[in-house]
VEXSENU-340036 format. One record per residue (C-alpha): residue number from 0; y, z, x. Coordinates in Angstrom, 1 decimal, padded with zeros to 4 digits. Last residue first. Layout:
N
+------+--------+--------+--------+
| resi |     c2 |     c3 |     c1 |
+------+--------+--------+--------+
|  NUM |      Y |      Z |      X |
...
+------+--------+--------+--------+
This chain:
254
+------+--------+--------+--------+
| resi |     c2 |     c3 |     c1 |
+------+--------+--------+--------+
|  253 |  032.9 |  014.2 |  036.7 |
|  252 |  034.9 |  015.5 |  033.6 |
|  251 |  032.2 |  017.4 |  031.6 |
|  250 |  029.9 |  014.1 |  032.2 |
|  249 |  029.1 |  013.0 |  028.7 |
|  248 |  030.7 |  009.4 |  029.5 |
|  247 |  031.0 |  007.0 |  026.2 |
|  246 |  030.6 |  003.9 |  026.7 |
|  245 |  031.0 |  000.8 |  025.1 |
|  244 |  029.4 | -003.3 |  024.8 |
|  243 |  030.1 | -002.6 |  021.1 |
|  242 |  032.8 | -000.6 |  018.8 |
|  241 |  033.8 | -002.4 |  015.9 |
|  240 |  031.5 | -000.3 |  013.8 |
|  239 |  032.1 |  002.9 |  015.4 |
|  238 |  033.0 |  005.1 |  012.3 |
|  237 |  030.2 |  003.2 |  010.4 |
|  236 |  027.7 |  005.2 |  012.9 |
|  235 |  025.2 |  004.8 |  015.3 |
|  234 |  028.3 |  005.2 |  018.1 |
|  233 |  028.8 |  008.8 |  016.3 |
|  232 |  024.9 |  010.0 |  016.6 |
|  231 |  024.9 |  009.4 |  020.3 |
|  230 |  028.4 |  010.9 |  021.1 |
|  229 |  026.9 |  014.0 |  018.6 |
|  228 |  023.6 |  013.9 |  020.5 |
|  227 |  025.4 |  014.5 |  023.9 |
|  226 |  027.2 |  017.5 |  022.6 |
|  225 |  023.2 |  018.5 |  021.0 |
|  224 |  022.0 |  018.0 |  024.4 |
|  223 |  024.5 |  020.9 |  026.1 |
|  222 |  026.2 |  020.6 |  028.9 |
|  221 |  026.4 |  021.9 |  032.5 |
|  220 |  029.8 |  024.1 |  033.4 |
|  219 |  033.0 |  023.8 |  035.1 |
|  218 |  034.9 |  021.8 |  033.2 |
|  217 |  035.8 |  019.8 |  035.8 |
|  216 |  032.0 |  020.0 |  037.1 |
|  215 |  031.4 |  020.6 |  040.9 |
|  214 |  031.2 |  023.8 |  040.8 |
|  213 |  028.3 |  023.5 |  038.2 |
|  212 |  026.4 |  021.9 |  041.2 |
|  211 |  024.2 |  024.2 |  042.1 |
|  210 |  023.6 |  025.9 |  039.0 |
|  209 |  022.6 |  022.9 |  037.4 |
|  208 |  020.2 |  022.3 |  040.0 |
|  207 |  017.9 |  025.4 |  039.5 |
|  206 |  014.8 |  023.6 |  038.0 |
|  205 |  014.5 |  021.7 |  041.2 |
|  204 |  012.1 |  019.6 |  041.3 |
|  203 |  013.5 |  016.3 |  039.8 |
|  202 |  010.9 |  016.9 |  036.9 |
|  201 |  011.9 |  020.3 |  036.8 |
|  200 |  015.1 |  018.8 |  036.3 |
|  199 |  014.7 |  016.9 |  033.7 |
|  198 |  013.6 |  020.3 |  031.0 |
|  197 |  017.6 |  020.1 |  029.8 |
|  196 |  020.7 |  021.7 |  030.2 |
|  195 |  022.7 |  018.3 |  031.1 |
|  194 |  024.2 |  017.9 |  034.2 |
|  193 |  025.9 |  014.3 |  033.3 |
|  192 |  025.1 |  012.0 |  030.4 |
|  191 |  026.0 |  008.4 |  030.3 |
|  190 |  026.1 |  006.9 |  026.7 |
|  189 |  025.2 |  004.1 |  025.9 |
|  188 |  026.6 |  000.8 |  023.4 |
|  187 |  024.5 | -001.8 |  021.4 |
|  186 |  026.1 | -003.3 |  018.0 |
|  185 |  024.0 | -005.6 |  015.8 |
|  184 |  025.3 | -008.2 |  013.1 |
|  183 |  024.1 | -011.4 |  014.7 |
|  182 |  027.2 | -012.1 |  016.2 |
|  181 |  027.2 | -009.0 |  018.3 |
|  180 |  023.7 | -010.2 |  019.7 |
|  179 |  023.9 | -011.7 |  023.1 |
|  178 |  027.8 | -009.9 |  023.6 |
|  177 |  025.9 | -006.2 |  023.3 |
|  176 |  022.7 | -007.4 |  025.2 |
|  175 |  024.9 | -008.3 |  028.4 |
|  174 |  027.4 | -005.0 |  028.7 |
|  173 |  023.8 | -002.7 |  027.5 |
|  172 |  021.7 | -004.4 |  029.9 |
|  171 |  024.3 | -003.7 |  032.6 |
|  170 |  024.3 |  000.2 |  031.8 |
|  169 |  020.4 | -000.1 |  031.9 |
|  168 |  020.1 | -001.6 |  035.4 |
|  167 |  022.1 |  000.9 |  036.4 |
|  166 |  020.0 |  003.1 |  035.2 |
|  165 |  017.7 |  001.9 |  037.0 |
|  164 |  019.5 |  002.4 |  040.3 |
|  163 |  020.9 |  005.8 |  039.4 |
|  162 |  016.6 |  006.9 |  039.1 |
|  161 |  016.2 |  004.9 |  042.4 |
|  160 |  018.8 |  006.7 |  044.4 |
|  159 |  017.2 |  009.9 |  042.8 |
|  158 |  018.1 |  013.3 |  045.3 |
|  157 |  020.1 |  012.1 |  048.6 |
|  156 |  022.8 |  010.1 |  047.3 |
|  155 |  022.9 |  010.2 |  043.2 |
|  154 |  024.4 |  006.4 |  042.7 |
|  153 |  027.3 |  007.9 |  041.2 |
|  152 |  028.2 |  005.7 |  038.8 |
|  151 |  024.3 |  004.9 |  037.1 |
|  150 |  023.9 |  008.5 |  038.0 |
|  149 |  026.6 |  009.2 |  035.0 |
|  148 |  023.4 |  008.1 |  032.9 |
|  147 |  022.1 |  005.8 |  030.6 |
|  146 |  021.0 |  006.6 |  027.2 |
|  145 |  021.2 |  003.2 |  024.8 |
|  144 |  022.2 |  003.6 |  021.9 |
|  143 |  021.8 |  000.6 |  019.4 |
|  142 |  023.3 |  000.0 |  015.9 |
|  141 |  021.6 | -002.6 |  012.9 |
|  140 |  021.7 | -005.6 |  011.4 |
|  139 |  020.3 | -006.7 |  008.0 |
|  138 |  017.6 | -008.4 |  009.3 |
|  137 |  016.0 | -011.6 |  008.1 |
|  136 |  015.6 | -013.1 |  012.0 |
|  135 |  018.9 | -014.5 |  012.0 |
|  134 |  020.4 | -011.5 |  010.9 |
|  133 |  019.4 | -009.5 |  013.6 |
|  132 |  017.8 | -006.0 |  012.8 |
|  131 |  014.0 | -006.4 |  013.1 |
|  130 |  013.5 | -008.6 |  015.9 |
|  129 |  016.7 | -007.1 |  017.6 |
|  128 |  014.3 | -003.4 |  017.5 |
|  127 |  011.1 | -005.7 |  019.5 |
|  126 |  013.3 | -006.6 |  021.9 |
|  125 |  015.2 | -003.6 |  022.6 |
|  124 |  012.8 | -001.2 |  022.6 |
|  123 |  010.8 | -004.1 |  025.0 |
|  122 |  014.0 | -003.4 |  027.3 |
|  121 |  014.2 |  000.5 |  027.1 |
|  120 |  010.9 | -000.3 |  028.7 |
|  119 |  011.2 | -002.6 |  031.2 |
|  118 |  014.3 | -000.5 |  032.4 |
|  117 |  013.4 |  003.1 |  032.6 |
|  116 |  010.0 |  003.0 |  032.1 |
|  115 |  008.7 | -000.3 |  034.3 |
|  114 |  011.3 |  001.3 |  036.7 |
|  113 |  010.5 |  004.5 |  037.4 |
|  112 |  007.2 |  003.6 |  037.8 |
|  111 |  007.8 |  000.6 |  039.9 |
|  110 |  010.2 |  002.4 |  042.7 |
|  109 |  007.6 |  005.1 |  043.3 |
|  108 |  004.3 |  002.6 |  043.5 |
|  107 |  006.6 |  001.0 |  045.8 |
|  106 |  007.1 |  004.0 |  048.1 |
|  105 |  010.0 |  006.2 |  048.9 |
|  104 |  010.5 |  008.0 |  052.1 |
|  103 |  013.3 |  006.1 |  053.6 |
|  102 |  015.2 |  006.3 |  050.3 |
|  101 |  015.6 |  009.6 |  050.3 |
|  100 |  013.7 |  012.0 |  048.2 |
|   99 |  014.1 |  014.4 |  044.9 |
|   98 |  011.2 |  015.1 |  042.6 |
|   97 |  010.8 |  012.0 |  040.3 |
|   96 |  012.5 |  010.4 |  037.5 |
|   95 |  011.6 |  009.8 |  033.7 |
|   94 |  013.2 |  007.8 |  030.8 |
|   93 |  013.0 |  008.1 |  026.8 |
|   92 |  016.5 |  007.6 |  025.1 |
|   91 |  016.5 |  004.1 |  023.7 |
|   90 |  018.2 |  004.9 |  020.5 |
|   89 |  017.8 |  002.6 |  017.9 |
|   88 |  019.2 |  002.6 |  014.7 |
|   87 |  018.7 |  000.6 |  011.2 |
|   86 |  014.9 | -000.2 |  011.1 |
|   85 |  013.4 | -001.3 |  007.6 |
|   84 |  011.0 |  000.8 |  006.4 |
|   83 |  009.3 |  004.5 |  007.4 |
|   82 |  005.5 |  004.2 |  007.6 |
|   81 |  004.9 |  000.8 |  007.8 |
|   80 |  007.4 | -000.5 |  009.9 |
|   79 |  008.0 |  002.3 |  011.7 |
|   78 |  004.5 |  002.1 |  012.8 |
|   77 |  005.0 | -001.6 |  013.8 |
|   76 |  007.9 | -000.1 |  015.9 |
|   75 |  005.5 |  001.8 |  017.6 |
|   74 |  002.0 | -000.5 |  018.2 |
|   73 |  004.9 | -003.1 |  019.8 |
|   72 |  005.8 | -000.3 |  021.9 |
|   71 |  002.6 |  001.1 |  023.1 |
|   70 |  001.4 | -002.5 |  023.7 |
|   69 |  003.8 | -003.0 |  025.9 |
|   68 |  003.2 | -000.3 |  027.9 |
|   67 |  006.2 |  000.8 |  029.8 |
|   66 |  007.4 |  002.5 |  026.2 |
|   65 |  004.4 |  004.9 |  026.4 |
|   64 |  003.9 |  006.0 |  023.0 |
|   63 |  002.7 |  008.6 |  020.8 |
|   62 |  004.3 |  008.4 |  017.4 |
|   61 |  005.9 |  011.1 |  015.1 |
|   60 |  007.2 |  011.1 |  011.6 |
|   59 |  010.1 |  011.8 |  009.6 |
|   58 |  011.1 |  011.2 |  006.2 |
|   57 |  014.3 |  013.2 |  005.0 |
|   56 |  015.0 |  016.0 |  003.6 |
|   55 |  016.8 |  018.6 |  006.4 |
|   54 |  013.8 |  020.7 |  006.6 |
|   53 |  011.4 |  017.7 |  007.5 |
|   52 |  013.7 |  016.6 |  010.8 |
|   51 |  013.1 |  020.8 |  012.0 |
|   50 |  009.6 |  020.7 |  011.0 |
|   49 |  009.2 |  017.0 |  013.2 |
|   48 |  010.8 |  017.9 |  016.2 |
|   47 |  008.5 |  021.1 |  016.2 |
|   46 |  005.9 |  018.1 |  016.2 |
|   45 |  007.4 |  016.6 |  018.7 |
|   44 |  007.0 |  019.8 |  020.8 |
|   43 |  003.4 |  020.1 |  019.7 |
|   42 |  002.7 |  016.8 |  020.6 |
|   41 |  004.4 |  016.7 |  024.6 |
|   40 |  002.9 |  013.7 |  026.0 |
|   39 |  004.0 |  010.4 |  025.5 |
|   38 |  006.7 |  011.1 |  022.6 |
|   37 |  008.0 |  008.7 |  020.5 |
|   36 |  010.6 |  010.2 |  017.4 |
|   35 |  010.7 |  008.1 |  014.2 |
|   34 |  013.4 |  009.4 |  011.7 |
|   33 |  014.9 |  009.0 |  007.9 |
|   32 |  018.5 |  009.4 |  008.4 |
|   31 |  020.2 |  011.9 |  006.2 |
|   30 |  023.4 |  013.6 |  008.6 |
|   29 |  020.9 |  016.8 |  009.4 |
|   28 |  017.9 |  014.1 |  010.4 |
|   27 |  020.5 |  012.3 |  012.4 |
|   26 |  021.2 |  015.9 |  014.6 |
|   25 |  017.4 |  016.5 |  014.9 |
|   24 |  016.7 |  013.2 |  016.0 |
|   23 |  019.6 |  013.5 |  019.0 |
|   22 |  018.8 |  016.7 |  020.2 |
|   21 |  015.2 |  015.7 |  020.0 |
|   20 |  015.8 |  013.4 |  022.7 |
|   19 |  018.6 |  014.9 |  024.2 |
|   18 |  015.8 |  017.6 |  025.7 |
|   17 |  012.5 |  017.3 |  024.0 |
|   16 |  010.2 |  015.0 |  021.5 |
|   15 |  012.3 |  012.5 |  021.1 |
|   14 |  011.2 |  010.3 |  024.0 |
|   13 |  012.3 |  006.8 |  021.9 |
|   12 |  014.3 |  008.1 |  019.3 |
|   11 |  014.2 |  005.3 |  016.2 |
|   10 |  016.4 |  005.5 |  013.4 |
|    9 |  016.5 |  004.6 |  009.8 |
|    8 |  018.8 |  004.8 |  007.0 |
|    7 |  018.0 |  006.2 |  004.3 |
|    6 |  017.8 |  004.8 |  000.5 |
|    5 |  014.0 |  005.7 |  000.9 |
|    4 |  011.3 |  003.1 |  000.8 |
|    3 |  007.6 |  003.9 | -000.5 |
|    2 |  005.5 |  002.5 |  002.6 |
|    1 |  003.5 | -000.6 |  001.3 |
|    0 |  000.1 |  000.3 |  000.0 |
+------+--------+--------+--------+
């Protein structure tokens, strides 16, 4: 049987089980979006996000998917089609980094793993969203927000140059795609978070990184995931209807 389509807009948030993705999914649910989140391994965390979304009275699903795998991306979007209906908003939040290291110590395997998720995966998600949103494909239009990073501007020397380079690619993708699909009813923008209080610092091998770098931030503190989520939600909203190819730096002034 076809899904019971609600009148709510449908949003997909990749990497929605923790951090900025979880905060974004919860905020969009509170604003009346039906939600799909993808997660790679954290099922219990994804279930907690779904519980929060359901408490807002909207439909919400979680789909296990590794966005570096093309078949997983295709299955993810098909699940949205079948269970929620026409996609209106995509938040490309899923991303990864690895422990801090200098370039002269990097391996091709490490570099390619990061690029496969942060660049290829993001492009694949954009591809699938366009197929559904574009007015030339019979869609109703929509909005895409790519979660980049302040690292795209700083380069993250001595820490994550490979990660920074992948986010620089996301910035370029945002600019080009915003122009490519502008006349097809799709807006494409990006948010560049700075030092945000999430578990991602653990992935980099320095859980207390924020405390070390906080004195460099003009606002003198790390950001909260909810503060980035607010910027994402605005770019998806009708209030940003004349905004495409734009970037919001949520970096505390850096």
